[in-house]
N, C-alpha and C positions, 0 to 999 in steps of 0.2 A: 165215585171213588176210583182211583187208579188200580189196575189189575197187575199182578206180578208178571214180569216178562218171561217168555218161554225160552230165552237164550241167555247167555252169560253177558250181561250188560257191561260189567266192569272189564272183562277181557276185550270186548269189542271196542270200548272206549280207549283202552291202551293201544290196541292195534291201529285205530284211526289216528290217534295222536302221533304215533310213530310214522305214519305214512303221509299225513297231511301237513300243510303249512298253515291252514286256517284253524281257528279254535274249535275244540270239541267240548261242549258243556254238559256235565252231568250234575251240576250244582242245582240247588233249589231255585235260585233266581232264574237261571236259563230255562228250566223246565216250566216254571210258573209263567214266564213271559210267552211261551209258545203253546200253552195248554188250550187256548181258544183261538178262533179266527173271527170272521164276521157273521158266524152262525149262532144258533142256539145251543151248540154242543160244546162239551169239554172233554178232552182226552189228553191226559198228562203224558208228554213224551218221555221216553227213557233217556234219550240223548238229543242234543241240538248241535248240529254241525254247520259251520259257516265257511264253506270252501273258499280258498284264496283265488281260484281261477278255474278254467274249464277242466284242467287236468285233475285238480283237487276234487271237483264235482264228480267226474267220472270215477275216480278212485273211491270216493265216499259211497257212491251207489254200489259199486262192485263189491267192496268189502262188507258193507252192511247186508246186501243180499246174500252173499256167501255165508254169512253167519246165521242166516235164516231169520233175520230181523226185519220187521216191517219198514219199508222205505217210503217216507212221505216228502216229496219234493214241494217246496213252498216258495212262492214269489212274494207278493205284497201282503199275503195273509188276509185278503179281503173276501174270501169265499163265504157266501151266504148259505151254502149247503153243507158245510162241515167236511170239506174234502181236503183240508190242509193241516190236519192235526193228527197226533198219535204216532206211536212207533219211534223211529229215528227221524226227526225232522231235519231236512237239509235245506237251509235257507240260501237260495241263489241270488237274493236281491241285493246283498251287501257288496259283493265283489265281482260276481260273474255278470257284469252289466255294461259291457262296452258295445258301442255301435261301431262295428268293424268296417263298414263302408256303405256309401250310398252311390248308386249309379243312376244318374238322371236320364241317361240314354235308354237303358233297359227298364227304368222305373222300378228298381229293386233296392232293397237294403239288406245288409247282413248284420244280424244282431245276436247278442248273447241272451240267454233266457231272463236275466235279471234287469234288462233294459226297461225303464218305466216308459209307458206310452207317450206321455207328454214330452219326454226327452227326444223320442224318435220324431214326434210331430215337429218339434222345434228345429231339429236337424234337417228335416225334409222341406220345411216351409220355404227356405230361400230358393229352392228349385221349383216352387209352385206345386209341391206334391204333399200328400198326406197318406197315412195308413187308413184303410177303409173302415175298419171296425173301431169305434170310439166310445166305449162304455163311459158312463158318468164318473166312474172311479178311475179314469185315465191318469189322474195326477199321482196315483200310487200303484195302479195295476201294472204288472210286469208282462212282457210279451210271452214269457214261459207260461205264466198262469193263464193268459188269454188263449194260448194254444191249447192248453190242457182242458179248458172249459168251453172252447169254441165261443169266445166272447163276441158280442154283437155290437150293441150301442145304437146311438141315434141315427147314424148315417147308413146303417146296414140295409135299410130299405132301398137305397140307391147303389151302395158300393159293396154290399155283401158282408158276410160274417168273417171272423178271423180265418176260418177254413177256406173261404173263397179267395183269400189273399195270401195264402202260404204257398211258396214254390218248392222249397225243399227243407228237410230237417236233418241235422247231424245228431245221431242218437247214440246212447250207451244202453245196452240191454242189461238185464239183471246179471247175466253171466260175464259181463265185462266186454262183450263184443261191441265194436264200434261199426256203425254203418250209416250211410246216407240214403234217405228215401226222398223221391221226387214226386211232384204233383202228377206228372204223366209218366208212368213207368212202362218200360218194355218188358212184358211178362217173360218172354222166352229168354232174353239175355239175363234178366235177374235170377231166374231159376237155375242158370248154369254156374252161378258164382259159387266159389268153394266155401266149405265150412258152414258155420251157423247161419251166415247171411243167406246163402243159397238155400239151405234147408228151410229157413223162415219163409222165403218167397214160394217155395214149392208147396209148403203146407197152407199158405194163404190162398194160393191158386186152387188147390184141391178143395179148400173150404168153400170158396165162392162157386166153384163148379158144382159142388154137391148141393148147395143151398140157394142157388141162384133164383129159383122161383119164389121161395119164401121172402128172400131179401127184396126182390123187386116189388112184391106186394105190400110189404109192411114198412119199408124204410125209404127216406127221402121224399116223403109225400108233400111236404111244404117246407119253406126256408127255415122255420123256427122249430123243426123237430130235432131238438138237441138231445133229448133223453136217450140213454143207452149208447151203443157204439154206432158210428156212421158206416155201417156195413155196406151200404149202397155205393160207397166210393170205390169199391173193388169191382163193381160191375163193368163189363166190357165197354158199354156205352159211356161210362165215366172215366175210361182210360186207365183202369187199374191204378187208382190214385191213392197210394199208400200214405203219402204225406198228409192228405186230408182225412184219412182214416184215423190217424193219430190225434187230430184235432177233436177235442171232446172226449178223449179216452181218460181224462182226469188223472193222468200220471200212472195209469194201470198197465201200460205196455212197455214204456221205456222212459229214460230221462233225456230231455232235450239239452244238448250242449250248445247248439248254434242253429239259427234259422235264417233262411233267405225268404224275404217277404216282398210281395208286390206293393207298389205305391201308386196311389190314385191321383190324377191331376185335379187340382182344386178348381172350382168354378171361378171364372173371372169376377163374378158378382153374385151376391145372394141377398134376398130379402126374406123377412119373416112375416108370415100371416098368422095371426092369433085368432082362433075361432072360439067363440063362447057358446055354451049350450046350457040347457036347464038341468041336464044330468048326463052321466057317462054313457048311458045306452044310446041317447040321441047322438052323441058325438061318434060313437062306433058306427052308427047307421050311415054316416057320410063317408066312411073310409073308402069304399069302392069308387066313389066319384072323384075324390082327391087323388087316389092312386093312378087314375087315368092320365094325370098331368105330370107324372114322373117327379114327385117331390124328393128333395134330398133327405128330409126328415119328416116324421109325423108322430109327434110325442104328446102324450096326454098327462094332465094333472087335474086334480079336482079341488073343490073348495076347502075340504078338510086340510089339505096340504097348504094351501095359500093362507088359511087362517093361522097356521103354525109358524109362518115366516116371522122374523122380527118385524115389528111395526114399520120401521123405516124402510125395510126391503119391500114389504107389501105395498106401502105407499108409493115407493119408487116404481114398482111394477105397474101399478095402476096409471101412474103418470107416463110410464113408457109405452103404454098402449094395451094393457090387459082389459079387454072389453067386459061388459056385463055378462054374468053367467055363474053357474055352479060347477061347471066342468069345462076344460079348455083343451084345444089341440094347438100345438106349436108346429106349424108347417113351414119348413124352409124351402124356398124355391130358388134355383140358380139360373144364370143366364150368361150370354157372351159378354154382356156389359150391363150396367145398372138399368138402363132403359129396357133391355131385353128381359131382365129378371122381373122388373115391375110389370111388364106386359104379360109375362107368363103367369104371374100371381093373379093379375086382374082377370085373365081368362079362366083360371081355376075358380076364383070367387064368383064369377058370372055364372058358370055352370052349376056351382053349388046353389046359387039363388034360384036358378031355373029348375033345379031338382026338387024344390020345395023345402029345402033344409031350413030349420029354424035358427041357424047359426047367426050370431052377431060376429062382426069381423073387424079387425084392425090390421092395417098393412104397415109394418114397422121397417123403415129403411135405415135408420140411424144405428150404426154398429154399437154405440154405447147403450142405447135403449135395448137393443137385442140382447146384449150381455146381461142386463138386469133381468130380463124375462127368462133367459136361459138358467139363471141361478135358481129360479123357482123349480126347475126340473132337476138340475144337477144335484141339489141338496135334498132331493126327495127321499132318498133311502134313509137318511138320518132323520129328517123331519117327521117321517111317518112312524118313527118308533115311539112317539108320544101322541096321544089324542089331544084335542084342543083343551080338554078338561084336566090334562096331566096324566091320565091313565096310560099305562104302558102297553105297547103293541109290539108284535114280534113277526119275524119271518117264519118260514116253514111251509107257507103256501103263497109264495111271493113271485112265482116264476112261470106259471103255466102259460101256454100259447095255443091258439087254435087258428085255422085258416082265417085270414082277415074277413072274408065274407060271412063268417059265422061268429064274429066277435060279439055282435049285439046279442045273439042268443046265449052266448056264454055268460055275458055280464048279467043278463036277466036271470039265468039259472043260478048264478053265483049269489045274486042279491037274495033270492029265495032261500038258498042254503044258509047264508049268514043269518037271516031272520029266523030260520028254524032253530038254530043253535044259540040265538041271542048274542051274536057276535057282530062286530063292526070293524071297519078298516079304511084307511086312506089309500087311494089307488093312484098309480102313475104307470107309464110304460110306453112301449113301442107299438102304438095302435096300427101303424102302417103295415106291421107284420103280425098283427093279432096277438101280441105278447103283452100280458098284463102283470104288473108288479103291484104288490100291496103288502102292508103290514096289518096284522089282525090282532085284536085284543084278546088273544088266547090266555087262559089261566094256565101257565106252565109251572105253577108252584105246588099244586096239589094233585093227588092221584085222580081225583074226579075230573079236574081240569085237563089232565093229560089224556084221560079216556075220551073226553069231548074232542080234544085236538085230534086224536087218532081217527075217531069216527068222521069228523069233518073232512080231513084230508082224503080219506078213503072215498067218501061220497063225492068230493070235488074231483077226484081222479076219474071216477066213473062218468061224471058230467063231461069232463074234457075229452075222454076217450070216445064218448058217444058222438062228439062233434068232430071227430077226426083229429084231435089235438095232441099235445105233448105235455107231460107233467113238468118238464123243464123246457123253457124257451130261450135260456141264456145262461143261467147260473150253474148249470150242471146238476147231477143227481145227488152225489155225495151221500152223507148220512141221512139227509132230509127226504130224499125221494127214491133212493135205490130200491127200497123194499116195494115201492109202488110199481116197479117196472113189470112185474108179473101181471098186474091188472091192465097194463097198457099193451104189452106184447104177448101175453099168454105164457104158459109154461114152456112151450117149444121155442118161443123167442128168447126167453131168459136162458134156455139151454144153449142157444147159439152164442150168447155173450160169454158163457162159461168156456165154451170150446175155443172162442177167439182169444180169451184171456190166457188160456193154457198154451196156445201157440206162441204167444209173446213171452209169457211169464209163467212157466210151468210150476215154479215154486210158490206162486201166488203171494209174493212178498212185496210187490210194488203197489202201494196204497191199497192194501187189502181191505175188504169190507165195503168198497165203493163199486157200485154197479153189480159186481159179482159177489156172492156170499154176504149180503148186507145184514147188519144187525137190525133189530126192530127200530123203526123211526122214532119211537118214544123212549129209547134207551140212550143214556149219556147226555140228557138235557142238563145244561149247566145251572139252571135256575132252581133246581129242586134240592140243592145241597144245603149245608148248614148256614150259609151266608144269609139266606132269606129269613131266618129266625133270629139273627144276631141283632139285638137292640142295644146300641151303644149310646152312652150318655155323651153328647157332644156339646160344644160351646156354641157353634153356629147353629142356626135354626133349621136350615134346609127346607124352608116353607114350600118351595116348588116341588119338593120330593116327599111330600107327606111327612116332613120332619123325620126322615129316615135316612141315615147315612148309607145304608145298604142300597136303598133305592137310588140314591144319588150316584152310587158306583155303577148301577145297572144302566145309567145313561149311555155309557160307552158300549155300543153294540159291535165294536171291532171294525167299523167301516174304514177307518184308517186315513181319513182326510189329513190328519196331523202328520202323515208320512210324506206329504208332498215335498218335492225337492226344491221348489222355488215358489215365490209369491205368497202373499198373505202374512199374517203375524204369527200364526200357529204353524209349527212349533219350532222356535229358534234354535234350541239345542239339538233337536233332531236334524235340522237342516245343515248343521255343522258336522255332527258325528255320524249321522246316518245309521245309528244303532237303535234297534227296537226298544231297548231299555230307556232311551232318552226321548221317545215319542210320547205324546199324551196318552195314546192307547196303551203303550207298555206300562206306564205308571198306573193307569186305571186297572189294568189286568193284575198288577201286583197288589194294589189295594183290595181288589176283589178276592184274591187268593188269601190275603190277610184275614178277611172276613170268613172265608171258607174254612181256613184253619187246618187243612190237610197237609199242604206243602209248607206254607208260611205259618209257623206255629207260635210265634212270639207276640202276636197281636200288635199293640201300639209300640212295643219295644223292638219290633222287627228291624234288623239291620238291612235286610233286602229291600224293604220299602224305603227306608231312610236313604239308601244309596241311589235308588231309582229317582227319588225326588230331589236329590242333591243338585242336579243340573237344571231343574225347573227354575226358570227365571222369575216366576210369579208375574209374568207379563199380562196374564188374563186374555191372551190372544185366543185361547180355546173357548172362552166364554162367548165370543162372537163368531169365530171362524168355524168352530165345530158345529155341524148341523144339529147336534143334540145338546149344545151348550154345556158341555163338560166344563167345570170351573176348577181346574187343577190348582190354581193359586190358592183357592179357599181350602181345598182338600189338603194341600201341603201345609198350610197354616194350622189346620186342625190336627193333622198327624204330628207335626213338630211340637205343638203344645203338649200333647199326651206323651210323646216319646221322651221328652225331657222333664215331665212332671215329677216333682219331688227329687229331681237330680240336677239342680242348677249347675253343679260343677262339671257336668258332662257336656254342657252346651259349648259350641264353638265360641271363641273369644269375640268374633265379629258380632254375635248376638248382643254382647254387652257394649261393644264400642259403637256399633251403628244402630242396633235395635233401640238403644237409649239415647240416640242423637238429640232429640228435643231437650232432654235434661242437660246433656253435656254442652249443648249450644247456649243454653241460658247461663251456665257457669262460665263458658268461654267469653261471653259478651262482657264480662267484668274486666278481663285482661286479654283482649283479642290479639294484641301484638305478641305477647309472651306465648300464648297458646299456638299461634301460627308458627313461631320459631320452633317450638317443641315438636309440632306435627311433622316437621321436615326430617326429624331424626329417625333413622332406620329402626332403632330400638322401639320407638313408639308405634311404628307401623307393625313391627313383629308382635308386640304385645296385643295390639288391636286386631290381629288376624288380617291385616291389610296387605295387599300385594305391594312389593317394593317398587314395582314399575309405576304404580299410581301416585299421582301428586294429590295430596289431600287438599280439597278446596279451602281457601282462606276464609276465616271469619271476618265479617265486616267490622270496621272500627265503630261504625254507628249503625245500629239495627234499624230496620224499617219502622218498627213501632216507636223507637226513640225519636226518629226524624219526624214522624207524624205528630207526636205529642209536642215536640219542640216548635213545630211550625204554627201551632195554635189553631184556634177555631177559625175557619174560613166562612165566607159568606154562604148563606143557605142556598142550596140549589133549587131552582124553580120546579124541578121535576121530582122532588122528594129525596129520601135517603136511600143509600145502598150500603150494606155492610161488606167491607172488603176483608176476606178471610186471610189473616196474617200467618200463613203456614210457616213452619220452621225454616224451610229452605229459602223462601223469599225473605223472611224476617232477618235471618242471621247470615245468609250466604250470598243472596242476590237482592239486596234492598233496592237497587236501582230499578228493578222490575216493578216493585210495589210503587215507587215514586212515579214511574211512567204510567202505571194504571190509574193512579189518583189523578194525574194530569188529564188523561183522556176522559175519565168518567166525569170530572168536573167540567171539562169542555163540553161534554154531552148534556150538562145541565143538572147533574146530581150532586147532592151533598154526601160526601164519602165519610163513613164512620167506621171505627174499629170496635171489636168487642171490648167491654170495659175491663175484662181480666184476660189473662193468657188462655189461649185455646190451642187444641191440637186434635187432629183427626185420629191419632193413634196408629197410623199406618206402619210406622217402623216396628212397632210391637206386633202388629198383625202379621207382617211379612216374615218376622222371625219367630212366629208361633208363641208369643208371650201374651196370650189372649186375656188372662186375668187383668194384667196391667192395661192392656188396650181398652177393655171395657171400662175400667175405672177412669182412665184419661178421657175417654169419649163421653162418659156420663157427666163428668165435671165440666167439660167444654160445652156440652149442650145446655147444661144448667146456666153457664155464663152467657149463653146465646139466647136464653129463654125470653128476655124482654123484647128482643128484636123479632123473634119468631111470633110472639104474641101480637106484635104490631104489624105483622105481615111484611116486614122489610126484606127485600130480596138480598141474598148472599151471593157474592161473586168470588169464585176461587181462581187463583192464578196458576197453581201447580196442578196439572191434570190428575196426578195420582191421588192427591188429597181431595180434590173435588169428587173424583170417582168413589173414594172411600165414604164420603158423606152421602153420596147418591145411592150407593149399592151396598158396601160392606156393613155400614152402620145398621142398616135395616135387618141384616142377617145376624149381626152380632148382638143387637138389642131388640129382639122381636117384641112387638107390642108396645114399645116405648113411643109415647106420643111426640116427644121432642125429636127423636130420631126421624120419625115419619115426617114431621113438619120441616125439619132441616132438609131432608131429601127432596121434598116438594118445592123448597124455596131456594135451592142452590143452583147456580148457573156457572158455566164457564165464562171467561171474560168475553169471548166471541159471541156466545149465546146472548149474553146480556146486552152487548152493543147492538147486535142485530135486532133483539126484541125491543130495544129503545126506539128504534126508527131513526136514530141520529145519523146524519150523513158524515162519514169520516173524511179526513182531509185526502186530497188527491196525492197519494204517495207515489204511485206509478212504479214502473220497472218490473223486474222479474224476481221471484223469491223461490228458492228451493226449500220445501217445507217437510220437516220430519214430524209425522203424527205420533204422539205418545201412545204407547200400547194401551194404557188404561183408558185413554180418550177414545181410541179405536174401538175398544171392547164395550165400554159403558156409556160414553158421552156422545160420540159421533163427531164428525168433522164438517158437516154441511154448513154450520154457522160460520166457521172459520173461512171456508171457501167463499161464502157469500159476503162476509165483511171485507175480505181482501179484494174481491171483485169490485165492491163499492168504492174501495180506496184506489182503484186502478192498478192493483197489483196482479200480475199474472202468476198464479201459483202453480209451481211444478211439484207434484207430490210423487216421489218415486215409490215403487212397491217394495219398500226396503224392510218391512217388518220391524221387529224390535231393534233398537239401537245396540243392544248387547250389554249395556251397563246395568239397567234395571235395578235401581236403588242400591242396596248393599251388595247385590250379587257380583257385579263387576269389580267391586273394590276388594272382594275377598281373595286371599292369596291363592287358594286352590281353584278359583274360577276365572282367573285373569285370562288365561289362554283361550278359553271358550268365549269369554266376553269379547275379546278382541276379534276373534274369528267371526263372531256374529256381526259385529260392526263392519268388518271388511267384506262381507257378502255383497252389500249394495250401498249402504249409507255413506261410509267413509270415502270410497272411491268416487261416489257422486258428488260429494262436497269438494273433494280435491279437483274434480274436473269442472266444477261450476266456474263461470266467468267471475272476475273480480266485481263486476257491476251487479251480479246477482246476490241479493240478500239471502242469508241462511237463517231460516226461522225454525225454532224449536221451543215450544212452550214448556216442555219438561226439563227439569234440572238435570236429570240423568242424561237425556239426549244431548243437551248443551255441553255437559262435561265430557261425554264420550267424543263428541266432535272436537272439543278443545284438546283432548289428549291424543287424538289420532290424526289431526289435520292442522294446517297453519291457520285455519279460519276460526272465527268466533261467531256463534249463533246468537240470535236475538229472540226475545219473546215478542209475540204479536203486539203487545201493549207498547213495547219500545219502538217498534216500527211506526205505529200510529202516532205516538207522542212526538217522534222526530218529525213526522209530517205536519204537525201543528206549527212547526217553526220553519217551514219551507219559505225561502225568499222568492220574490217574483221571478228572478232569473232562473233559479233551479226548478221552480214549478213548471216552467216551460219544458224542461228536460225530463220531468217526471221523477226526480230524485230529491231527497231532502237536502237543504242547504247546510 
């Protein structure tokens, strides 16, 4: 439950609105969006502020602090310790995110706190430089958050933590004072400065002079001692380094307005050694040997994590070089050139063998293979949230570190402790620095489970402290570990933290309750609320979530991979708007709050959830790209179904015009010319909720099924029958694709047949949340397909979204239906079937720019398409373009046109325009082809058309590699 604020929230909101150019939110939606981060905790904010720039940020901090309100500065919101929630949340990620300069000579960059790490890396790469700390959350982690937590990452074993790479910070204090602190400060000069700044330095110097002996004994003992404040940075031998003292202070001292950071030269070449072991303890024992060779990284994963990877990723990892074992170390080695890197790696492996290590080893030099193996590690935080059997696992003890030489002892003790409490967890981490990450199957839903959780972390803390370690080795203390600092540093050590906090923030308003004055670590756990007991009657089965909609919503642990600014399919609307509301995580948080019922109180009728889901394209990118396989397309469909239940008049008109497209298409086939003329009228578009800028695709004068019947029975294929699924889009809008597919399949030796009666996968009703009709349509279609299923005849789909519906959605919509299961097991994409047949396609040759349909990316995979094109001599260029932006009905809808176009313009449409005329444009999805046609002069083809054209290549054109 949220607690009443001790200050006048309404008055502060008015004052902030009057002073800021950025929005100030006190509405239900804004507060619900920011009530959680990447941790187990929930703290509903009183206000959410999104400053427009640095000045706005400074003003927001000053006015909020002056009102006595808690100030919580937030970047990507990926904190696993709960240090980015509560009070007045000031989100710097949206607008305060400029890279102000890169100096390749001094190897520095000037950045604002909202800059995402991967954006800085991309800007520095042309100069051969990188930022040294690179956590796996780098695609959404901001520099401000990394400074606050002293983030580390895979390369910190070679290049140091964030703290080691910060040169100066421009700050705003709680009282509004602006100052700059440097990495190496002149004590005497700084103490002479006037006003609050000079007083600050004089008090810091008195503090370190008074407590120098204690600080020297207890702080800075090893690189991953992240817990508490980095008081050792003020010691004379460390140069009175106030900038680095701020690193890891978790927003409790000041707000960062701007930072100057050091950049590290990239190695000319690097190779990856993958070492396999029987268990994690054996892998830890080899750490000292590997460290002697100066590796760039030394990262661990175990079998529990690998088993949770998607099957195709796991298979690709084994093919890329993952050796036998149950635990692995990924060791990256650099060199002056490729040969030098390989030689250095071989020397390391040789010493490892001589040491008697039981490691199996694989030396991976191909960058593409390295990328596949690194995915096993970068997705670990999400993968670890579910055990292989589907049980849930949580953070809370995911971040401890010990000196590397004691890592084996820590893992041994941890295994004993887990066994004592009947717990288990998947582990990963930075073994080169003794830092272990894991998610454990704590019961965070009952008081008994919370009591076990508390006992475990207290005993684990004692274990870590006995080994000279730190309860946080990277993620910070936050709400999860601040209470444990007294066990680590003792009462007098915690007293030093309070004294240091008061020097910077005497009102204790900057991120209160973190490190100093912490609440109990088992208070504010978000999973113990009303949502866990909410049993909703749903249409989809959610079999992978114990048939529980609430458990499905708990998949989102707040990791925030959906907030990445480029690459992948997830999440297209966020990549355009950059608003938390339009991220997969934001939508999941609002669905969770709907179940919790405290803020969002209208249940399925919630307008807050409806509005959050409005810009979801139902692309299913999150199903594959999210490490925990959040399926927002399904959740949106479920919600929409209930939201409009018994209120058909409240539905958008597009749900009737495009949701019922299969029916309208059949009617249109009786008079296609008349319908096409009417479709051009603006009135028709307006009544159908269709954007005036969109050209409604023309209905074919002869449907594919009519053509197929008219051609009569052909000679039986020698290789048996195949059912070609006549989806609505192919049948009524693109029959030429169906004809091309028939030609190719018959050339491959098959007899092509169609279902005896009309069929439809029901996707248009699914995507518009009309699930009752979708189930009826799907059952009828499966019944029509039953004779072919009984005969074991394979089914080939041409439209990826329809094929994916048969393979995925039908199983969840019709659980236990034998025909649905049979259809899912018998359905193939066109490319999958061609590849499976072993038929040698014609030599088409040339280059093709290929847009992979989102549902194909998420459910079906693209490997077969790539293989078939290679067999046809086609060089496939597949841009990392994500969703095309049209996404079925979404891009046709009037209110979504602008976002749809912007998504397409991110990568796909410019890539098509820039492609050479000789380059074929290939897109199997009708939406993708339509978006390309509406946004470029080019027209895309289905793979079936490309292969069919190749069947008619003349001898002269065959020599040039292009169809005649």
